[in-house]
C-alpha positions as CSV (number, residue, x, y, z in Angstrom):
1,M,34.5,3.2,55.0
2,V,35.5,0.5,52.7
3,N,33.2,-1.5,50.4
4,D,32.5,-3.1,47.0
5,I,35.3,-5.6,46.9
6,S,35.0,-9.3,46.2
7,C,37.6,-10.6,48.7
8,T,37.1,-14.2,47.6
9,E,37.8,-13.3,44.0
10,V,40.9,-11.3,44.8
11,G,42.2,-13.8,47.3
12,R,42.1,-16.7,44.9
13,K,44.4,-15.2,42.4
14,G,46.3,-12.7,44.4
15,I,47.0,-9.1,43.6
16,K,49.8,-8.1,41.3
17,T,48.6,-4.8,39.8
18,I,46.7,-2.1,41.6
19,L,45.2,1.0,40.0
20,V,44.7,4.1,42.0
21,P,43.1,7.1,40.3
22,T,44.0,10.4,42.0
23,D,42.7,13.9,42.0
24,F,45.2,14.8,44.8
25,S,42.5,15.1,47.4
26,E,42.5,13.7,50.9
27,P,40.2,10.8,49.9
28,S,42.7,10.0,47.1
29,D,45.5,10.0,49.7
30,V,43.5,7.4,51.7
31,A,43.1,5.2,48.6
32,L,46.8,5.5,47.9
33,Q,47.8,4.6,51.5
34,I,45.6,1.5,51.4
35,A,47.1,0.6,48.0
36,I,50.6,0.9,49.4
37,E,49.9,-1.4,52.3
38,L,48.2,-4.0,50.1
39,A,51.1,-3.8,47.5
40,K,53.6,-4.4,50.3
41,Q,51.7,-7.5,51.4
42,Q,51.2,-8.8,47.9
43,S,54.4,-7.7,46.2
44,A,52.1,-5.8,43.8
45,T,52.8,-2.8,41.5
46,I,50.7,0.3,41.9
47,H,49.7,2.4,38.9
48,L,48.9,5.9,40.1
49,L,46.7,7.6,37.5
50,H,45.7,11.2,37.1
51,V,43.4,12.1,34.2
52,L,43.1,15.6,32.7
53,R,39.9,16.5,30.9
54,F,40.7,19.6,28.9
55,R,44.3,20.7,29.2
56,Q,47.9,19.6,28.8
57,P,49.8,18.4,31.9
58,V,51.6,21.1,33.9
59,G,53.2,20.0,37.1
60,E,51.0,16.9,37.6
61,I,54.0,14.5,37.9
62,E,55.5,16.7,40.6
63,M,52.1,16.7,42.4
64,M,52.0,12.9,42.2
65,E,55.5,12.6,43.5
66,R,54.5,14.9,46.5
67,Q,51.5,12.8,47.1
68,I,53.6,9.6,47.2
69,A,56.2,11.3,49.5
70,K,53.5,11.6,52.2
71,F,53.9,7.9,52.7
72,P,57.5,6.8,53.6
73,E,56.5,3.1,53.2
74,A,55.9,3.8,49.5
75,K,59.6,3.4,49.0
76,S,59.2,-0.3,49.4
77,V,56.8,-0.8,46.5
78,E,56.9,-0.1,42.8
79,I,54.7,2.9,41.8
80,V,54.2,3.8,38.2
81,L,53.0,7.3,37.5
82,E,50.6,7.9,34.6
83,I,48.8,10.9,33.2
84,R,46.2,10.6,30.6
85,K,43.8,13.0,28.9
86,G,40.1,12.2,28.4
87,K,37.0,11.3,30.3
88,I,38.1,10.1,33.7
89,H,36.1,7.0,34.1
90,E,36.9,5.9,30.5
91,E,40.6,6.3,31.1
92,V,40.5,4.4,34.3
93,L,38.7,1.5,32.6
94,N,41.0,1.6,29.6
95,M,44.0,1.5,31.9
96,Q,42.5,-1.4,33.8
97,T,42.3,-3.4,30.6
98,E,45.7,-2.3,29.2
99,R,47.6,-3.0,32.4
100,N,45.7,-6.2,33.4
101,V,44.8,-4.6,36.7
102,D,43.6,-6.9,39.5
103,L,42.2,-4.2,41.8
104,I,41.1,-0.6,41.5
105,I,41.2,1.4,44.7
106,I,39.2,4.6,44.2
107,A,38.0,7.3,46.5
108,Q,34.4,8.1,47.1
109,H,34.0,11.8,47.8
110,R,31.3,12.7,50.4
111,Q,31.6,16.5,50.2
112,T,29.3,18.7,48.0
113,G,30.3,20.8,45.1
114,S,30.7,20.2,41.4
115,Q,34.3,18.8,41.6
116,Y,33.2,16.3,44.2
117,A,30.0,15.4,42.4
118,L,32.1,14.7,39.3
119,F,34.5,12.3,41.1
120,R,31.5,10.6,42.8
121,S,30.0,10.0,39.4
122,V,33.4,8.7,38.2
123,T,33.5,6.3,41.1
124,E,30.0,5.0,40.3
125,K,30.8,4.4,36.6
126,V,34.0,2.6,37.4
127,K,32.2,0.4,40.0
128,K,29.6,-0.6,37.4
129,K,31.9,-1.2,34.4
130,A,35.2,-2.4,35.8
131,Q,36.2,-6.0,34.9
132,C,38.2,-6.4,38.1
133,S,37.5,-5.9,41.8
134,V,36.9,-2.4,42.9
135,L,37.6,-1.1,46.5
136,V,35.8,2.1,47.2
137,V,37.3,4.1,50.0
138,G,35.3,6.9,51.7
139,A,36.9,9.7,53.7
């Protein structure tokens, strides 16, 4: 399921920078795969972002590298890895502004449980407050 993108808006100016927030889940893999395909078509850069709420990073860069390694075609695009600390939706929105992001591709979790509810809430906040197009991918 894919929704919430203004194809006309994105099509007019092209896509040069794509932001993909990740929590290393299967839906985040789907978002990254779509970003890679789009980045190849548009010669765009992907910023893969993981946000930590309460702790210091321990092994997240390696986890991001393993996530990227699932997609051999990722070797043909530039992917910048970023880890931030704070509220997830705020860091996604901050990065969108700082990196002049053209498109955010974010997963919509459909499962139940507190972790999935948190990311669902993040997705909704990003959709409402983003100043660029947002592609929501459901798995």
